[in-house]
C-alpha positions as CSV (number, residue, x, y, z in Angstrom):
1,X,86.1,70.9,102.3
2,X,88.6,70.7,105.1
3,X,91.6,73.0,105.2
4,X,94.9,71.3,103.8
5,X,97.8,72.6,105.9
6,X,100.2,71.3,103.2
7,X,99.0,73.6,100.4
8,X,101.4,75.9,98.8
9,X,100.1,79.1,100.5
10,X,100.1,77.6,103.9
11,X,103.8,76.6,103.1
12,X,104.5,80.2,102.0
13,X,103.0,81.5,105.2
14,X,105.2,79.3,107.5
15,X,108.3,80.1,105.3
16,X,108.9,76.7,103.9
17,X,108.4,78.1,100.4
18,X,109.7,81.5,99.3
19,X,107.7,84.1,97.6
20,X,108.2,87.6,96.0
21,X,106.6,89.3,98.9
22,X,105.5,92.8,98.4
23,X,103.4,93.3,101.7
24,X,102.7,91.9,104.9
25,X,100.8,92.7,108.2
26,X,99.2,90.9,111.0
27,X,96.2,89.8,108.8
28,X,97.5,89.4,105.2
29,X,100.5,88.6,103.0
30,X,100.8,89.7,99.4
31,X,103.2,88.6,96.7
32,X,103.6,88.5,92.9
33,X,102.1,85.6,91.2
34,X,104.6,83.3,89.7
35,X,102.6,83.1,86.4
36,X,101.1,86.6,85.9
37,X,98.2,87.0,83.6
38,X,98.5,90.7,83.4
39,X,101.5,93.2,83.8
40,X,100.5,93.5,87.5
41,X,99.3,90.3,89.2
42,X,99.4,90.2,92.9
43,X,98.0,87.5,95.2
44,X,96.8,88.5,98.5
45,X,96.2,85.7,101.1
46,X,94.9,86.0,104.8
47,X,97.1,84.7,107.5
48,X,94.3,82.4,108.8
49,X,93.5,78.9,107.5
50,X,90.6,79.4,105.3
51,X,89.8,77.3,102.2
52,X,87.6,79.8,100.3
53,X,85.9,83.4,100.3
54,X,82.8,81.6,101.7
55,X,84.8,80.0,104.4
56,X,86.6,83.1,105.2
57,X,83.4,85.2,105.3
58,X,81.7,82.7,107.6
59,X,84.5,81.8,110.0
60,X,87.0,84.5,110.2
61,X,86.5,87.2,113.1
62,X,85.7,90.8,112.4
63,X,89.3,92.0,112.8
64,X,90.5,89.5,110.3
65,X,88.0,90.4,107.7
66,X,88.5,94.0,108.2
67,X,92.3,93.8,108.3
68,X,92.3,91.6,105.2
69,X,90.3,93.9,103.1
70,X,92.0,96.9,104.3
71,X,95.4,95.1,103.3
72,X,93.9,94.6,99.7
73,X,92.9,98.1,99.4
74,X,96.3,99.4,100.6
75,X,98.0,97.1,98.2
76,X,95.9,98.2,95.2
77,X,96.8,101.9,96.0
78,X,100.4,101.2,96.6
79,X,100.8,99.4,93.2
80,X,99.0,102.0,91.1
81,X,96.1,100.0,90.5
82,X,93.5,102.6,91.4
83,X,94.3,105.3,88.5
84,X,93.1,103.2,85.7
85,X,91.3,100.4,87.5
86,X,91.9,96.7,88.0
87,X,90.1,93.4,88.5
88,X,89.9,91.5,91.8
89,X,89.0,87.8,91.8
90,X,88.6,85.1,94.3
91,X,88.1,81.8,92.6
92,X,86.2,79.4,94.8
93,X,86.0,75.5,94.3
94,X,86.4,73.3,91.2
95,X,83.9,75.1,89.1
96,X,85.3,78.6,90.1
97,X,88.8,77.5,88.9
98,X,90.4,77.6,92.4
99,X,93.7,75.8,92.2
100,X,95.0,76.4,95.7
101,X,92.7,75.5,98.6
102,X,93.6,78.7,100.6
103,X,91.5,81.8,100.2
104,X,93.2,84.3,98.0
105,X,92.5,87.2,95.9
106,X,94.1,87.9,92.6
107,X,94.7,91.8,91.9
108,X,95.0,92.1,88.2
109,X,95.9,95.3,86.4
110,X,98.5,97.3,84.5
111,X,96.6,96.9,81.2
112,X,93.1,96.9,79.8
113,X,91.5,93.5,80.7
114,X,88.7,92.1,78.5
115,X,85.4,90.5,79.5
116,X,85.7,88.0,82.2
117,X,83.1,85.7,80.4
118,X,82.0,85.9,77.0
119,X,78.2,85.7,76.5
120,X,77.0,82.4,75.1
121,X,80.0,80.4,76.2
């Protein structure tokens, strides 16, 4: 899948669309999800044009990969997600439920989260 430079996260990165930004560095930007699924629901996106976690892992350089995952860790710490735990999710493709074709990680926490998938369903 080719990267769509008109996706909503690309527009957030270039400042065309505002977001409730909580973190930014050379490698990532993070903001609150506009439709939170848990009390704390943060989206973390790399600044590079990557469609999915697979695309990111295959094509990002070492500094981008390290910088991005360090940002994810820092954000989890700074927002109190480490004490009781949290879920990190990177949906990929249609079957994975990916809605925006720009790699992003959801950090979900602030309450107990049930099973991701119920057995037999």
